[in-house]
C-alpha positions in Angstrom: -50.0 29.5 -27.2 -49.4 32.9 -24.7 -51.6 33.7 -22.2 -51.6 35.7 -20.2 -51.3 34.7 -16.6 -52.7 36.9 -13.6 -49.5 37.8 -11.7 -50.5 35.0 -8.6 -48.1 32.4 -6.4 -51.2 30.2 -6.9 -54.7 29.8 -9.1 -57.3 27.6 -8.4 -58.7 24.8 -11.0 -61.2 26.3 -11.7 -59.4 29.7 -12.7 -56.7 27.5 -14.2 -59.3 26.2 -16.2 -61.1 30.0 -17.2 -57.4 30.8 -18.3 -56.6 27.5 -20.5 -59.9 26.7 -22.1 -59.7 23.4 -20.7 -62.4 21.0 -18.5 -61.0 20.8 -14.6 -61.3 17.4 -15.5 -59.3 17.8 -18.7 -56.1 19.2 -15.8 -57.3 16.4 -13.2 -57.0 13.6 -15.4 -53.3 15.0 -16.9 -52.0 15.4 -13.4 -52.1 11.2 -13.6 -50.5 11.2 -17.0 -48.4 13.5 -16.8 -45.9 13.2 -13.9 -44.0 16.8 -13.5 -48.2 18.7 -13.2 -48.7 18.1 -9.5 -50.2 21.1 -7.9 -50.1 21.7 -3.9 -53.0 20.9 -2.3 -54.8 23.3 0.4 -55.6 21.8 4.0 -59.3 21.4 2.5 -58.3 18.8 -0.6 -58.4 22.4 -3.2 -55.8 22.0 -5.8 -53.5 25.0 -6.0 -51.0 25.8 -8.9 -48.4 27.3 -9.9 -47.5 29.2 -12.6 -44.7 27.0 -13.7 -47.7 24.7 -13.6 -49.7 26.9 -15.7 -46.8 27.1 -18.0 -47.2 23.3 -18.6 -50.4 23.2 -18.6 -50.6 25.2 -22.1 -47.2 23.5 -22.9 -49.3 19.9 -22.8 -52.5 21.3 -24.5 -50.3 23.2 -27.6 -48.4 19.7 -27.9 -52.0 17.6 -27.7 -54.6 19.8 -29.1 -52.5 21.7 -32.1 -49.3 19.5 -32.5 -51.9 16.5 -32.2 -49.4 14.4 -30.6 -51.1 11.4 -28.4 -49.9 11.2 -24.6 -47.5 9.2 -24.9 -46.1 11.2 -27.3 -45.9 14.6 -25.5 -44.3 12.8 -22.5 -41.8 12.1 -24.3 -41.6 15.6 -25.7 -41.6 17.3 -22.8 -38.8 14.0 -21.0 -37.0 15.6 -24.1 -37.5 19.3 -24.1 -37.1 19.2 -19.7 -33.7 16.9 -19.4 -31.9 19.3 -17.9 -34.1 21.1 -15.3 -35.4 19.8 -11.9 -38.3 18.1 -10.9 -39.6 19.6 -7.5 -41.3 17.3 -5.5 -44.7 18.0 -3.5 -43.0 17.9 -0.5 -40.3 20.2 -1.5 -43.4 22.7 -3.2 -45.7 22.8 0.4 -42.4 23.3 2.3 -41.8 26.6 1.2 -45.2 27.1 0.4 -47.7 27.9 3.8 -46.9 31.2 4.4 -46.7 32.5 0.8 -50.2 31.0 1.5 -51.8 33.1 4.0 -50.4 36.2 2.2 -52.1 35.4 -1.1 -55.1 34.9 0.6 -54.7 37.9 2.9 -54.3 40.0 -0.3 -57.6 37.9 -2.3 -59.6 38.9 1.3 -58.4 42.9 0.7 -59.3 42.6 -3.3 -62.6 41.1 -1.8 -64.0 43.5 1.0 -62.9 46.5 -1.8 -65.0 45.3 -4.4 -68.0 45.1 -1.2 -67.1 48.8 0.0 
């Protein structure tokens, strides 16, 4: 179940789709079904997933596809597992993320520049 996740703070939906072998439409649907799955959105509306979001997606995928649970069953299983953990709201995630997002974009641009040189 453990996939090799890149060492990035945020990942776009296309990258998460490739890492998890799920269609982006499935990821968007799961956002409506699982309250804990709430990627932040950039100014342009691009979904940005954290490492915890991707780990949650992998958990959900395992519950639905390997254990053959229904969505309701997966929700209840996740509720049991995470009853002691706290849930971050979108506002809490975005409060500290603007500076980090700029840093990550800079790193991506530098990597792109090196590839083009």
